[in-house]
C-alpha positions in Angstrom: -64.5 20.8 42.9 -61.1 22.2 41.9 -59.4 20.4 44.8 -60.5 17.0 43.7 -57.7 15.1 42.1 -59.5 12.4 40.1 -62.5 11.8 37.8 -65.3 10.0 39.6 -68.6 8.4 38.6 -71.2 6.9 41.1 -71.7 3.1 40.8 -75.3 3.3 39.7 -74.6 5.6 36.8 -72.4 3.1 35.0 -74.2 0.8 32.6 -71.2 -0.9 31.0 -68.8 -3.6 32.3 -66.6 -2.3 35.0 -62.9 -3.0 35.6 -61.8 -4.1 39.0 -59.6 -1.5 40.7 -56.6 -3.4 42.2 -56.0 -1.2 45.2 -59.6 -0.3 46.3 -58.5 3.1 47.7 -60.7 5.1 50.1 -61.1 8.7 48.9 -62.3 11.7 50.9 -64.9 13.8 49.1 -67.0 16.5 50.7 -65.9 15.2 54.2 -67.1 11.7 53.3 -64.9 8.6 52.8 -65.9 6.7 49.7 -64.4 3.4 48.5 -63.3 2.9 44.9 -63.5 -0.7 43.9 -63.9 -0.3 40.1 -62.9 1.9 37.2 -65.0 2.4 34.1 -64.1 1.5 30.6 -63.6 4.4 28.2 -66.8 6.4 28.1 -67.8 9.1 25.6 -68.2 12.3 27.6 -69.8 15.2 25.9 -69.9 18.6 27.6 -72.1 21.2 25.9 -72.6 21.2 22.2 -69.0 21.0 21.0 -66.7 19.2 23.4 -66.5 15.4 23.2 -63.8 13.0 24.4 -63.2 9.3 25.4 -62.4 9.2 29.1 -62.2 6.7 32.0 -63.6 7.3 35.5 -63.1 5.9 39.0 -66.5 4.5 40.2 -67.6 5.5 43.7 -69.9 3.5 46.0 -72.8 5.3 47.7 -72.0 8.7 46.0 -74.8 11.4 46.1 -73.4 13.3 43.1 -73.8 12.3 39.4 -70.3 13.0 38.2 -67.1 14.7 39.5 -64.6 16.3 37.1 -61.5 16.9 39.1 -58.7 19.4 39.0 -56.5 17.6 36.4 -59.5 17.6 34.0 -60.2 21.3 34.6 -56.5 22.2 34.2 -56.3 20.3 30.9 -59.4 21.7 29.3 -59.7 25.1 31.0 -63.4 25.6 30.4 -64.6 29.2 30.8 -68.2 29.5 31.8 -71.1 31.9 31.3 -73.5 31.5 34.2 -76.6 33.2 32.6 -77.4 31.1 30.6 -75.1 28.3 31.8 -72.8 27.5 29.0 -69.1 27.0 28.2 -67.9 29.9 26.0 -64.2 28.9 25.6 -62.0 25.8 25.9 -58.2 25.4 26.0 -56.0 25.6 22.8 -55.5 21.8 23.1 -59.2 21.2 22.9 -59.3 22.9 19.4 -57.2 20.1 18.0 -58.3 17.1 20.2 -61.8 17.5 21.5 -63.6 19.9 19.1 -62.3 18.9 15.7 -65.0 16.5 14.3 -68.1 18.0 15.9 -70.9 19.8 14.1 -71.0 23.5 14.5 -74.4 24.7 15.9 -74.4 28.3 16.9 -74.8 28.8 20.7 -75.3 32.3 21.9 -73.0 33.0 24.8 -73.4 36.2 26.9 -70.9 39.0 26.4 -69.3 39.3 29.8 -66.8 42.1 29.0 -65.3 43.7 25.9 -61.8 42.6 24.9 -59.1 44.4 23.1 -56.4 42.6 21.1 -53.8 45.2 22.0 -53.4 47.7 24.9 -53.6 51.4 23.9 -50.4 53.5 23.8 -49.5 54.9 27.2 -50.4 58.5 27.8 -46.9 59.3 29.1 -43.7 59.6 27.1 -41.0 57.2 28.3 -37.9 58.9 29.5 -35.1 58.7 27.0 -31.5 59.7 27.9 -30.5 63.1 26.4 -27.9 61.6 24.1 -30.5 59.4 22.4 -33.4 61.8 22.0 -32.6 62.1 18.3 -33.7 58.5 17.9 -37.1 59.0 19.7 -39.1 58.0 16.6 -37.5 54.6 16.7 -39.7 53.8 19.6 -43.0 54.9 17.9 -45.7 52.3 17.7 -47.2 54.2 14.7 -44.0 53.9 12.7 -43.9 50.2 13.2 -47.4 49.8 11.6 -46.4 50.9 8.1 -46.1 48.3 5.3 -42.3 47.7 4.8 -40.8 47.9 1.3 -39.7 44.9 -0.7 -36.1 43.9 0.0 -33.7 41.1 -1.2 -34.4 39.1 1.9 -38.2 39.0 1.5 -39.7 35.7 2.8 -40.3 33.2 -0.1 -42.2 30.0 0.8 -40.9 27.1 -1.3 -42.9 23.9 -1.1 -41.7 20.3 -1.2 -42.3 18.4 -4.5 -45.9 17.1 -4.6 -46.9 19.3 -1.7 -50.6 20.3 -1.3 -51.8 23.6 -0.1 -53.5 23.6 3.4 -57.3 23.2 3.6 -58.2 24.5 7.0 -61.8 25.0 8.3 -63.7 27.9 9.7 -63.8 27.9 13.5 -66.8 29.1 15.5 -65.9 32.2 17.5 -67.6 33.5 20.7 -69.0 37.0 20.7 -65.8 38.5 22.3 -63.7 36.6 19.9 -65.8 37.7 16.9 -65.4 41.3 18.1 -61.6 40.9 18.5 -61.4 39.3 15.0 -63.2 42.2 13.4 -60.9 44.7 15.1 -57.8 42.7 14.1 -58.9 42.3 10.5 -59.8 46.0 10.2 -56.5 47.1 11.7 -54.4 44.8 9.6 -56.2 45.8 6.4 -55.7 49.5 7.1 -51.9 48.9 7.8 -51.6 46.9 4.5 -50.4 43.8 6.4 -53.1 41.6 4.9 -55.3 41.8 1.9 -58.4 39.9 0.6 -57.3 36.6 -1.0 -58.3 34.4 -3.9 -55.6 31.8 -3.0 -56.5 28.1 -2.9 -54.7 27.9 0.5 -57.0 28.2 3.6 -55.3 27.9 7.0 -57.6 28.1 10.0 -57.9 31.2 12.1 -58.9 31.5 15.8 -57.9 33.0 19.1 -56.0 31.7 22.2 -56.2 33.3 25.6 -53.3 35.4 27.0 -52.2 35.4 30.6 -53.6 38.9 31.1 -57.1 37.7 30.0 -56.8 39.2 26.5 -57.0 37.4 23.1 -54.2 36.5 20.8 -55.0 35.9 17.1 -53.6 32.6 15.9 -53.3 31.2 12.4 -52.9 27.4 12.3 -50.0 26.9 9.8 -49.3 23.3 10.9 -50.4 21.9 7.5 -48.4 24.5 5.6 -45.3 24.1 7.8 -45.2 20.3 7.1 -45.0 21.1 3.3 -42.4 23.9 3.4 -38.7 23.4 2.5 -37.1 24.5 5.7 -34.3 27.1 5.7 -31.0 26.9 7.6 -31.3 28.1 11.2 -28.7 30.8 11.6 -29.2 31.5 15.3 -26.0 32.5 17.3 -24.4 29.8 19.5 -24.9 30.7 23.2 -21.3 29.9 24.3 -19.9 32.0 21.5 -22.2 34.9 22.4 -21.2 34.7 26.0 -17.6 34.7 25.1 -18.1 38.0 23.2 -19.4 39.7 26.3 -16.2 39.1 28.3 -14.9 42.4 29.5 -18.1 44.3 28.7 -19.6 46.4 31.6 -22.3 48.5 29.9 -25.3 47.0 28.0 -28.4 48.2 26.1 -31.1 45.7 25.1 -33.5 46.5 22.3 -36.6 44.4 21.5 -38.2 45.1 18.1 -41.9 45.8 18.0 -43.9 43.3 15.8 -40.6 42.1 14.4 -41.7 39.6 11.8 -44.0 42.2 10.3 -40.9 44.1 9.2 -40.3 41.6 6.4 -42.4 41.3 3.3 -43.7 37.9 2.1 -44.8 36.5 -1.2 -48.6 36.6 -1.0 -50.8 33.5 -1.4 -49.6 30.6 0.6 -50.2 32.3 4.0 -53.9 32.8 3.3 -56.3 32.1 6.1 -60.1 31.8 6.4 -62.4 33.5 9.0 -66.2 33.5 9.4 -66.3 36.8 7.5 -63.8 36.4 4.7 -60.6 35.0 3.2 -57.3 36.9 3.6 -53.6 36.6 3.0 -50.6 38.2 4.6 -48.3 40.7 2.9 -45.8 40.6 5.7 -44.2 37.6 7.4 -46.7 36.2 10.0 -46.1 34.5 13.3 -46.5 30.7 13.4 -44.7 30.1 10.1 -41.8 27.6 10.7 -39.3 29.5 8.6 -40.0 32.9 10.1 -37.2 32.8 12.7 -34.5 31.8 10.3 -35.7 34.3 7.7 -35.7 37.1 10.2 -32.3 36.1 11.7 -30.9 36.4 8.2 -32.4 39.8 7.8 -30.9 41.0 11.1 -27.5 39.5 10.3 -27.5 41.6 7.0 -28.5 44.8 8.8 -26.0 44.5 11.6 -23.2 42.8 9.6 -20.5 45.4 10.3 -21.3 45.4 14.0 -21.7 41.7 14.8 -18.9 40.2 16.9 -17.6 43.7 17.7 -20.3 45.1 20.0 -23.6 43.6 18.9 -25.3 40.3 19.5 -28.6 39.6 17.7 -31.0 36.7 18.6 -34.0 37.0 16.2 -35.7 40.2 17.4 -33.5 40.8 20.5 -30.5 43.1 20.1 -27.8 43.4 22.7 -25.3 46.2 22.5 -22.3 45.8 24.8 -19.3 48.0 25.6 -16.4 48.3 28.1 -17.3 51.7 29.4 -20.1 54.3 29.1 -18.4 56.7 26.7 -17.7 53.8 24.3 -21.2 52.6 24.8 -22.8 55.9 23.7 -20.8 55.7 20.5 -21.9 52.1 19.9 -25.6 52.8 20.4 -25.6 55.8 18.1 -24.0 53.8 15.3 
């Protein structure tokens, strides 16, 4: 039914007053031409145990099917199915805030279709590094990027607005693959020192969103906290000024920092999040915090202060080194 462009309901299935459809279009479904003379009022549609919404349908005459959920509905909700037993095991990120919020939380038992890893393993090969830069090979190490950074003057401090209240998130039900991914994520972050058990009164929600490659991305819902934070000045470079700096440059190197925000320490407590298995808080700056980009840009501006506007442009965690020729560029990169 992915090619059907509307939501349809057969005439006999509607038991509430219908609304006359002004155009009475004829729609082709399954090689049959069916007339639409009415549309339904808003109807409560519940799919499975968790998903509930108010929705309107076009009413078909002489239809042999009970209900048709067309392509726009599928694209908006993105249900992922387990066929044995037949059940929906995941909905879109939008559904977590609009369709699943106020429902009870029974415990369906979906079938584990495949194991999922939060991150891909390190490649077995060593990337080729130019001979003049081999002394900096450890800079590209994933292991080196997983150490707890020291405290610095630009640690992230979360200042709340007067009268602000700490977030009170809820625990989300996780599917079996999501629960496995959560346990792996928590265990790894604890071993790295990036999080610790929390006794904070703050409880932001924690769940997963799907990635394009089919993996799972951990997500902490900081919307309540972000609305209470005193925002910091956004010190991002202006695009026209950055482009002007590149005039005359012919050789470039682009560096993208690994897990950039985790390089900055944060005052513990307010970033606490709750999971089905425990209450934790970050010791490093997490993703999803509204002040993280400005805090990290300040950090990078301090680190590269003597090189900015000479041969370096920094945009949050992206570093561009530019030079007029190769010999000059080698000197710039080594600095």
